[in-house]
N, CA, C and O of each residue as an XYZ file, in Angstrom:
336
protein
N     -47.993     70.626    -24.775
C     -48.009     69.627    -24.106
C     -49.478     69.354    -23.411
O     -50.313     68.451    -23.457
N     -49.359     70.475    -22.819
C     -51.095     70.574    -22.272
C     -52.382     70.274    -23.713
O     -53.276     69.513    -23.342
N     -52.482     70.593    -24.674
C     -53.274     70.411    -25.418
C     -53.308     68.916    -26.070
O     -54.359     68.357    -26.386
N     -52.313     68.481    -26.191
C     -51.855     67.114    -26.339
C     -52.401     66.006    -25.397
O     -52.516     64.826    -25.727
N     -52.748     66.564    -24.099
C     -53.029     65.791    -23.145
C     -54.648     65.721    -23.342
O     -55.295     64.707    -23.084
N     -55.270     67.053    -23.879
C     -56.648     66.862    -23.856
C     -57.198     65.991    -25.150
O     -58.127     65.191    -25.269
N     -56.435     66.388    -25.854
C     -56.775     65.414    -26.841
C     -56.459     63.864    -26.828
O     -57.157     63.100    -27.495
N     -55.565     63.479    -26.181
C     -55.634     62.102    -25.646
C     -56.604     61.757    -24.765
O     -57.127     60.652    -24.902
N     -56.956     62.480    -23.880
C     -58.154     62.406    -23.029
C     -59.319     61.943    -23.694
O     -59.848     60.855    -23.468
N     -59.740     62.843    -24.578
C     -60.687     63.057    -25.199
C     -60.747     61.486    -26.516
O     -61.743     60.954    -27.008
N     -59.530     61.215    -26.685
C     -59.709     60.031    -27.656
C     -59.806     58.917    -26.757
O     -60.646     58.111    -27.156
N     -59.217     58.567    -25.631
C     -59.516     57.202    -24.391
C     -60.694     57.434    -24.275
O     -61.382     56.464    -24.592
N     -61.613     58.876    -23.747
C     -62.858     58.688    -23.436
C     -63.331     58.307    -24.268
O     -64.251     57.637    -23.800
N     -63.384     58.218    -25.747
C     -64.457     58.160    -26.636
C     -64.450     56.566    -27.037
O     -65.323     55.998    -27.692
N     -63.167     55.934    -26.447
C     -63.219     54.648    -27.211
C     -63.632     53.817    -25.680
O     -64.490     52.938    -25.759
N     -63.192     54.028    -24.720
C     -63.909     53.367    -23.499
C     -65.438     53.556    -23.707
O     -66.058     52.492    -23.730
N     -66.082     54.540    -23.842
C     -67.315     54.372    -24.345
C     -67.814     53.727    -25.163
O     -68.766     52.995    -24.892
N     -67.316     53.824    -26.356
C     -67.213     52.926    -27.416
C     -67.498     51.188    -26.966
O     -68.492     50.514    -27.233
N     -66.449     50.840    -26.322
C     -66.477     49.503    -25.706
C     -67.386     49.354    -24.779
O     -67.594     48.171    -24.509
N     -67.961     50.058    -24.235
C     -68.775     49.897    -22.581
C     -70.201     49.713    -23.674
O     -70.944     48.732    -23.623
N     -70.351     50.698    -24.493
C     -71.914     50.054    -25.729
C     -71.753     49.036    -26.220
O     -72.745     48.310    -26.294
N     -70.744     48.648    -26.642
C     -70.733     47.627    -27.311
C     -70.746     46.372    -26.552
O     -71.378     45.494    -27.138
N     -70.086     45.907    -25.079
C     -70.505     45.214    -24.215
C     -72.280     45.308    -23.546
O     -72.803     44.397    -22.904
N     -72.834     46.394    -23.837
C     -74.111     46.368    -23.058
C     -75.229     45.833    -23.936
O     -76.432     45.823    -23.679
N     -74.689     45.449    -24.877
C     -75.963     44.434    -26.104
C     -75.546     43.000    -25.427
O     -76.385     42.569    -24.635
N     -74.493     42.278    -25.602
C     -74.435     40.798    -25.141
C     -75.301     40.889    -23.716
O     -76.396     40.356    -23.537
N     -74.582     41.664    -22.772
C     -75.138     41.577    -21.398
C     -76.772     41.512    -21.664
O     -77.210     40.391    -21.407
N     -77.666     42.351    -22.072
C     -79.256     42.474    -22.274
C     -79.019     41.144    -22.811
O     -79.208     40.326    -21.912
N     -78.644     40.522    -24.033
C     -79.003     39.561    -24.532
C     -79.019     38.396    -22.862
O     -80.008     37.858    -22.365
N     -77.578     38.337    -22.374
C     -77.766     36.910    -21.193
C     -78.777     37.432    -20.271
O     -79.237     36.537    -19.562
N     -79.470     39.066    -19.962
C     -80.347     38.793    -18.892
C     -81.490     38.517    -19.485
O     -82.447     38.094    -18.837
N     -81.526     38.668    -20.465
C     -83.072     38.472    -20.956
C     -83.143     36.624    -21.276
O     -84.174     36.035    -21.600
N     -81.893     36.026    -21.099
C     -82.417     34.460    -21.238
C     -82.701     34.236    -19.952
O     -83.689     33.591    -19.599
N     -81.664     34.870    -18.974
C     -81.953     34.165    -17.591
C     -83.676     34.802    -16.939
O     -84.336     34.159    -16.123
N     -83.982     35.740    -17.350
C     -85.282     35.995    -17.292
C     -86.293     34.760    -16.773
O     -86.595     34.678    -15.583
N     -86.671     34.035    -17.535
C     -87.373     32.841    -17.725
C     -87.103     32.031    -16.510
O     -87.966     31.373    -15.928
N     -85.414     32.144    -16.036
C     -85.491     30.900    -15.083
C     -85.145     31.545    -13.337
O     -84.574     31.061    -12.359
N     -85.854     32.893    -13.627
C     -85.850     33.369    -11.771
C     -87.561     33.216    -11.360
O     -88.367     32.588    -12.046
N     -87.797     33.750    -10.423
C     -88.895     33.204     -9.641
C     -89.991     34.606    -10.039
O     -91.063     34.713     -9.443
N     -89.601     35.529    -11.005
C     -90.214     36.610    -11.432
C     -91.116     36.102    -12.766
O     -90.652     35.516    -13.744
N     -92.307     36.423    -12.584
C     -93.095     35.855    -13.399
C     -93.046     37.327    -14.559
O     -92.578     38.441    -14.322
N     -93.777     36.770    -15.960
C     -93.316     37.844    -17.388
C     -94.187     38.763    -17.050
O     -93.861     39.879    -17.457
N     -95.475     38.713    -16.280
C     -96.546     40.168    -16.169
C     -95.674     41.123    -15.158
O     -95.554     42.341    -15.289
N     -95.103     40.338    -14.147
C     -94.851     41.235    -13.119
C     -93.620     41.966    -13.616
O     -93.245     42.989    -13.044
N     -92.847     41.367    -14.884
C     -91.531     42.137    -15.545
C     -92.386     43.160    -16.508
O     -92.053     44.342    -16.423
N     -93.062     42.952    -17.082
C     -93.970     43.804    -17.971
C     -94.319     44.902    -17.205
O     -93.918     45.979    -17.646
N     -95.110     44.928    -15.935
C     -95.363     46.127    -15.184
C     -94.510     46.502    -14.582
O     -94.930     47.444    -13.910
N     -93.232     46.283    -14.348
C     -91.909     47.123    -14.061
C     -91.571     47.589    -14.761
O     -91.061     48.614    -14.309
N     -91.386     47.493    -16.779
C     -91.070     47.874    -17.175
C     -91.620     49.081    -17.982
O     -90.975     49.869    -18.674
N     -93.408     49.041    -17.659
C     -94.324     49.906    -17.940
C     -94.416     50.984    -17.159
O     -94.706     52.122    -17.529
N     -94.140     50.583    -15.957
C     -93.897     51.645    -14.502
C     -92.906     52.666    -14.799
O     -93.216     53.846    -14.635
N     -91.490     52.275    -15.312
C     -90.450     52.909    -15.739
C     -89.758     54.043    -16.886
O     -89.181     55.129    -16.830
N     -90.310     52.833    -18.197
C     -89.601     53.875    -19.285
C     -91.053     53.837    -19.859
O     -92.009     53.132    -19.537
N     -90.889     55.077    -21.068
C     -91.619     56.117    -21.944
C     -92.527     54.652    -22.355
O     -92.224     53.462    -22.439
N     -93.891     55.511    -22.572
C     -95.176     54.589    -23.727
C     -94.127     54.146    -25.239
O     -93.971     53.037    -25.749
N     -93.723     55.075    -25.520
C     -92.971     54.593    -26.855
C     -91.929     53.026    -26.744
O     -92.160     52.003    -27.389
N     -91.009     53.183    -25.951
C     -90.128     52.005    -26.014
C     -91.248     50.700    -25.224
O     -91.158     49.495    -25.458
N     -92.174     51.298    -24.351
C     -92.428     50.081    -23.465
C     -93.043     49.025    -24.267
O     -92.944     47.923    -23.728
N     -93.805     49.028    -25.683
C     -94.324     48.002    -26.511
C     -93.160     47.314    -26.789
O     -93.321     46.099    -26.903
N     -91.727     47.841    -26.971
C     -91.074     47.244    -27.264
C     -90.221     46.209    -26.554
O     -89.773     45.146    -26.983
N     -90.139     46.622    -25.693
C     -89.758     45.916    -23.966
C     -90.346     44.793    -23.985
O     -89.890     43.655    -23.873
N     -91.881     45.344    -24.201
C     -92.728     44.113    -23.799
C     -92.710     42.846    -24.408
O     -92.781     41.758    -23.837
N     -92.571     43.162    -26.090
C     -92.513     42.020    -26.787
C     -91.108     41.656    -26.532
O     -90.985     40.462    -26.808
N     -89.794     42.252    -26.052
C     -89.056     42.031    -25.929
C     -89.145     40.503    -24.781
O     -89.025     39.306    -25.039
N     -89.362     41.119    -23.691
C     -89.373     40.007    -22.819
C     -90.524     38.723    -22.879
O     -90.379     37.644    -22.304
N     -91.810     39.157    -23.801
C     -92.474     37.863    -24.178
C     -91.659     37.173    -24.874
O     -91.423     36.044    -24.445
N     -90.868     37.678    -26.343
C     -89.698     36.502    -26.642
C     -88.921     35.720    -25.969
O     -88.770     34.523    -26.213
N     -88.290     36.444    -24.934
C     -87.464     35.750    -23.975
C     -88.028     35.060    -23.190
O     -87.217     34.296    -22.667
N     -89.297     34.888    -22.724
C     -89.706     33.559    -22.274
C     -90.396     32.732    -22.842
O     -90.779     31.741    -22.219
N     -90.792     32.962    -24.413
C     -90.883     31.993    -24.959
C     -90.015     30.911    -25.560
O     -90.174     29.693    -25.635
N     -88.789     31.932    -26.073
C     -87.715     31.171    -26.655
C     -86.323     31.290    -26.006
O     -85.281     31.429    -26.647
N     -86.438     31.205    -24.385
C     -85.179     31.039    -23.730
C     -84.173     30.150    -24.105
O     -83.021     30.476    -24.388
N     -84.597     29.100    -24.102
C     -83.546     27.667    -24.283
C     -82.654     28.278    -25.703
O     -81.436     28.205    -25.865
N     -83.698     28.905    -26.670
C     -82.806     29.064    -27.910
C     -81.806     30.262    -27.923
O     -80.953     30.425    -28.795
N     -82.008     31.058    -26.880
C     -81.211     32.036    -26.729
C     -79.972     31.988    -26.172
O     -79.149     32.870    -26.414
N     -79.678     30.848    -25.283
C     -78.733     30.573    -24.674
C     -77.369     30.314    -25.310
O     -76.329     30.843    -24.917
N     -77.459     29.487    -26.286
C     -76.124     29.322    -27.099
C     -75.624     30.842    -27.488
O     -74.455     31.228    -27.459
N     -76.691     31.555    -27.831
C     -76.381     33.035    -28.634
C     -75.687     33.631    -27.853
O     -74.623     34.088    -28.272
N     -76.045     33.810    -26.534
C     -75.353     35.126    -25.369
C     -74.509     34.420    -24.870
O     -73.981     35.145    -24.027
N     -73.949     33.288    -24.840
C     -72.750     32.776    -24.568
C     -71.448     33.174    -25.744
O     -70.310     33.607    -25.563
N     -72.012     32.900    -26.678
C     -71.061     33.235    -27.696
C     -70.642     34.680    -27.844
O     -69.524     35.089    -28.158
N     -71.572     35.287    -27.604
C     -71.632     37.053    -27.864
C     -70.909     37.622    -26.606
O     -70.380     38.730    -26.696
N     -70.849     36.798    -25.232
C     -70.283     37.287    -24.156
C     -68.924     36.891    -24.162
O     -68.185     37.219    -23.233
N     -68.447     36.090    -25.301
C     -67.078     35.617    -24.830
C     -66.611     36.356    -25.997
O     -65.409     36.399    -26.260
């Protein structure tokens, strides 16, 4: 019985982790859509990202922020659909 409980716990933990991971992607899209509508400028966001993340990831995230500021209105319907 105790062995069965351990297996069930592992199965539930892995499924919760899987669904949390799937939920993170639409949330990041939604946040990137909202960034241009805040009082925070693009350069401030890029500087904050560069201060926190490693250099390898920094270039990618800088590109994502730049794209989000340039094409914010095009991403709104995509983020709403993926959040549903």
